[in-house]
C-alpha positions as CSV (number, residue, x, y, z in Angstrom):
1,M,-9.8,-21.7,13.6
2,V,-11.9,-24.0,15.8
3,E,-14.6,-23.8,13.1
4,L,-12.2,-24.6,10.3
5,L,-11.6,-27.8,12.1
6,N,-15.4,-28.5,12.3
7,E,-15.2,-28.3,16.1
8,E,-17.5,-25.3,16.8
9,K,-19.9,-27.6,18.7
10,S,-17.1,-28.0,21.3
11,I,-17.4,-24.4,22.2
12,I,-19.7,-23.9,25.2
13,G,-18.8,-20.4,26.3
14,F,-17.4,-17.3,24.6
15,P,-16.8,-13.6,25.7
16,Y,-18.6,-10.9,23.8
17,S,-20.4,-13.5,21.7
18,K,-22.5,-10.8,20.0
19,Y,-19.4,-10.0,17.9
20,I,-19.3,-13.5,16.3
21,S,-20.5,-13.2,12.7
22,S,-20.0,-16.7,11.5
23,Q,-23.4,-18.2,10.6
24,K,-22.6,-21.7,11.9
25,T,-21.5,-20.5,15.3
26,R,-24.2,-17.9,15.5
27,A,-26.8,-20.7,15.1
28,L,-25.2,-22.4,18.2
29,I,-25.4,-19.2,20.2
30,D,-29.0,-18.6,19.2
31,K,-29.9,-22.1,20.4
32,G,-28.2,-21.4,23.7
33,N,-25.4,-24.0,23.1
34,I,-22.8,-21.3,23.6
35,K,-23.1,-19.2,26.7
36,E,-22.1,-15.5,27.1
37,I,-19.2,-15.3,29.6
38,G,-18.5,-11.6,29.7
39,K,-15.4,-9.6,28.6
40,E,-12.0,-11.0,27.9
41,S,-10.5,-8.9,30.7
42,S,-13.1,-9.7,33.3
43,L,-14.8,-13.0,32.6
44,N,-17.9,-14.1,34.5
45,T,-16.2,-16.8,36.6
46,E,-19.5,-17.9,38.1
47,I,-20.9,-18.8,34.7
48,L,-17.7,-20.3,33.6
49,L,-17.5,-22.5,36.7
50,D,-21.1,-23.6,36.2
51,L,-20.2,-24.7,32.6
52,Q,-17.4,-26.9,33.9
53,P,-15.4,-26.8,30.6
54,E,-12.6,-29.3,30.1
55,L,-10.4,-26.5,28.9
56,V,-10.4,-22.7,28.8
57,V,-8.3,-21.1,26.0
58,G,-7.5,-17.5,27.0
59,Y,-4.9,-14.8,26.4
60,S,-3.3,-12.1,28.5
61,V,-1.6,-8.9,27.3
62,S,0.5,-8.0,30.4
63,S,0.2,-10.4,33.2
64,A,-1.9,-13.4,34.3
65,D,-5.6,-12.6,34.0
66,K,-7.2,-12.7,37.4
67,S,-10.4,-14.4,36.2
68,L,-8.4,-17.1,34.4
69,S,-6.3,-17.6,37.6
70,T,-9.5,-18.1,39.6
71,I,-10.7,-20.7,37.0
72,Q,-7.3,-22.5,37.2
73,K,-7.5,-22.7,41.0
74,A,-10.9,-24.3,40.7
75,G,-9.3,-27.2,38.9
76,I,-10.2,-26.2,35.3
77,N,-7.4,-26.4,32.7
78,V,-6.3,-23.1,31.2
79,I,-4.1,-22.6,28.2
80,Y,-2.9,-19.2,26.9
81,N,-3.2,-18.6,23.2
82,G,-0.3,-16.4,21.9
83,D,-1.3,-16.0,18.2
84,W,-1.6,-12.2,18.6
85,L,2.1,-12.0,19.5
86,E,3.1,-13.3,16.0
87,E,4.8,-10.7,13.8
88,T,3.9,-12.0,10.4
89,P,0.5,-12.8,8.8
90,L,1.3,-16.4,8.2
91,G,2.7,-16.7,11.7
92,R,-0.7,-15.9,13.1
93,A,-2.5,-18.2,10.8
94,E,-0.2,-21.1,11.7
95,W,-1.8,-21.2,15.2
96,I,-4.5,-23.4,13.7
97,K,-2.0,-26.1,14.5
98,F,-2.3,-25.3,18.2
99,F,-6.0,-26.1,17.9
100,G,-5.3,-29.1,15.8
101,I,-3.3,-30.6,18.7
102,L,-6.1,-29.9,21.2
103,F,-8.7,-31.7,19.0
104,D,-6.3,-34.5,17.9
105,K,-6.7,-33.2,14.3
106,E,-3.0,-32.3,13.6
107,K,-3.1,-33.6,10.0
108,K,-6.2,-31.7,9.2
109,A,-4.8,-28.5,10.8
110,D,-1.5,-28.9,8.9
111,S,-3.5,-29.4,5.7
112,I,-5.6,-26.3,6.2
113,F,-2.6,-24.2,7.0
114,N,-0.6,-25.5,4.0
115,V,-3.4,-24.4,1.6
116,I,-3.6,-20.9,3.2
117,E,0.2,-20.6,3.1
118,A,0.3,-21.7,-0.6
119,N,-2.4,-19.2,-1.5
120,Y,-0.6,-16.5,0.3
121,L,2.8,-17.2,-1.3
122,N,1.1,-17.4,-4.7
123,A,-0.6,-14.0,-4.2
124,K,2.8,-12.6,-3.2
125,K,4.3,-13.8,-6.4
126,I,1.5,-12.3,-8.4
127,A,2.1,-9.0,-6.7
128,L,5.6,-8.9,-8.0
129,K,4.2,-8.6,-11.5
130,A,2.7,-5.2,-10.7
131,P,3.6,-2.5,-13.2
132,K,3.7,0.1,-10.5
133,R,4.2,0.3,-6.7
134,P,1.6,2.7,-5.4
135,S,2.4,4.7,-2.2
136,I,0.3,3.8,0.8
137,L,-1.0,5.8,3.8
138,S,-2.7,4.0,6.7
139,G,-4.4,4.8,10.1
140,A,-6.0,8.1,11.2
141,I,-6.2,10.4,14.2
142,M,-7.5,8.5,17.2
143,S,-7.1,11.2,19.9
144,K,-6.2,14.9,20.0
145,D,-3.8,15.5,17.1
146,I,-2.0,12.1,17.3
147,W,-2.2,9.9,14.2
148,N,-1.8,6.2,14.8
149,L,-0.5,4.0,12.0
150,P,1.3,0.7,11.6
151,A,5.1,0.6,12.4
152,G,7.4,-0.6,9.7
153,E,8.1,-4.0,11.3
154,S,4.4,-4.7,12.1
155,F,2.4,-7.5,10.6
156,V,0.2,-4.9,8.8
157,A,3.3,-3.4,7.2
158,Q,4.3,-7.0,6.2
159,F,1.0,-7.3,4.3
160,L,1.8,-4.1,2.4
161,K,5.3,-5.3,1.7
162,D,4.1,-8.6,0.4
163,A,1.6,-6.8,-1.8
164,N,4.6,-5.1,-3.4
165,L,3.6,-1.6,-2.3
166,N,5.4,1.5,-1.1
167,Y,4.2,1.9,2.5
168,L,5.5,5.3,3.4
169,W,6.6,4.2,6.9
170,K,8.1,0.9,5.8
171,D,11.5,1.9,7.2
172,S,10.3,2.9,10.7
173,K,11.2,0.7,13.7
174,G,8.7,-1.1,15.9
175,K,6.3,-4.0,15.6
176,G,3.1,-2.2,16.9
177,S,1.8,1.3,16.1
178,L,3.5,4.7,15.6
179,S,2.0,7.8,17.2
180,L,2.8,10.7,15.0
181,S,1.7,14.4,14.7
182,F,-0.9,15.2,12.1
183,E,1.5,17.6,10.4
184,S,4.2,15.0,9.9
185,V,1.8,12.5,8.4
186,F,0.3,15.2,6.1
187,D,3.7,16.3,4.9
188,K,4.7,12.8,4.1
189,A,1.5,11.3,2.7
190,K,-0.7,14.1,1.3
191,N,0.1,12.7,-2.2
192,A,-0.2,9.0,-1.3
193,N,-2.0,7.0,-4.0
194,F,-4.1,4.9,-1.5
195,W,-5.3,5.2,2.0
196,I,-5.9,1.8,3.5
197,T,-7.7,1.3,6.8
198,P,-8.3,4.8,8.1
199,G,-8.9,3.9,11.7
200,Y,-12.4,3.2,12.8
201,F,-14.0,5.7,10.3
202,S,-16.6,4.1,8.1
203,S,-17.3,7.0,5.6
204,K,-15.7,10.1,4.1
205,E,-18.4,12.2,5.8
206,Q,-17.3,10.8,9.2
207,L,-13.7,11.7,8.4
208,M,-14.7,15.2,7.5
209,Q,-16.7,15.6,10.7
210,S,-13.6,14.5,12.6
211,N,-11.2,16.8,10.8
212,Q,-11.7,18.7,7.6
213,I,-8.0,18.6,6.7
214,Y,-8.5,14.9,5.8
215,A,-10.1,16.2,2.6
216,Q,-6.7,17.7,1.5
217,F,-5.1,14.2,1.0
218,D,-5.0,13.1,-2.6
219,A,-6.4,9.7,-1.6
220,F,-9.5,11.4,-0.2
221,K,-9.9,13.6,-3.3
222,N,-9.5,10.7,-5.7
223,N,-11.7,8.3,-3.8
224,K,-8.9,5.9,-3.1
225,I,-9.7,5.1,0.6
226,Y,-10.5,1.5,1.5
227,T,-11.7,0.1,4.8
228,P,-12.7,-3.3,6.2
229,I,-14.9,-1.7,8.9
230,N,-18.2,-1.7,7.0
231,K,-18.5,-5.5,6.3
232,K,-20.3,-6.8,9.4
233,G,-22.2,-9.9,10.5
234,K,-25.9,-9.7,11.4
235,T,-25.2,-8.8,15.0
236,G,-22.6,-6.0,14.2
237,G,-19.3,-7.8,14.5
238,V,-16.7,-6.7,11.9
239,I,-15.8,-9.7,9.8
240,Y,-12.2,-8.6,9.3
241,Y,-11.5,-8.8,13.1
242,E,-13.0,-12.3,13.2
243,L,-11.5,-13.9,10.2
244,A,-8.5,-11.9,8.9
245,S,-5.8,-13.4,11.2
246,T,-6.9,-16.9,10.1
247,R,-7.1,-16.1,6.4
248,P,-4.1,-13.8,5.6
249,D,-4.2,-15.0,2.0
250,L,-7.6,-13.3,1.5
251,V,-6.3,-10.1,3.1
252,L,-3.3,-10.0,0.8
253,K,-5.5,-10.6,-2.2
254,D,-7.8,-7.8,-1.1
255,I,-4.9,-5.4,-0.9
256,I,-3.6,-6.5,-4.3
257,K,-7.1,-6.0,-5.8
258,I,-7.3,-2.5,-4.3
259,T,-3.9,-1.3,-5.6
260,N,-3.3,-3.3,-8.8
261,P,-6.8,-4.7,-9.7
262,D,-5.6,-6.0,-13.2
263,L,-3.5,-8.6,-11.4
264,L,-6.6,-10.3,-9.9
265,T,-9.3,-9.7,-12.4
266,D,-11.7,-12.5,-11.2
267,Y,-11.2,-11.9,-7.5
268,K,-13.9,-10.2,-5.4
269,F,-13.1,-8.4,-2.1
270,T,-13.5,-10.5,1.1
271,F,-13.0,-7.8,3.7
272,F,-12.3,-4.4,2.2
273,E,-14.5,-2.0,0.3
274,K,-14.1,1.5,-1.1
275,M,-15.1,4.1,1.5
276,K,-18.0,6.3,0.3
């Protein structure tokens, strides 16, 4: 979002900077203009204090982050970014307005968001023209025999709804993830038309190595598995994790292109690709 406002030169420190894929910001890192400040949950306060930033933008999942509290006590301004708490794709993207206020670029931020919103709503209209509503499976087993997948009120489920798809857990409650038994998922989704975002697996071979029963799903047999995990920047960061929350319009178009490609004949995938 900072980069969309052409303010990437304002960034002087960033946690886990190796995961930044953007070429413009990577160039600043390579020049030493952006310093590595550790992990989000345990920032290197010594380096941060040496940098003397005018403002630190952070976030906290449960309670006030200790390293951010230390920074604040040293007289450095700290603001918490809450975009990850938003429950809809457009809600997350709208946080560019937050950065617009910080940089005194409110009109530019509004303009950028308005374009993203218009593109998203237009794609949503296009999806309504779909001749069929394919059924969708998502997630994978992450530990033991527990399958994690998006709950029916999550922002991921909202993407699938807006793409006019039949997400098989669309009626489930919750805004985060569901933890289900393998058997219950298999019973419900073995005939699903598409499998979108199968956890952190990057290939069908990896899926098979993890659990051979994956091969019994129709989506596996029919090569209808799609993942954003394989598109990475030069230092290994997954582009989806960096850009998707800012450009939900492109995520939605990817999903429409996967499931009803004739609706977007000229569009090329931004994040997803077919798993091989």
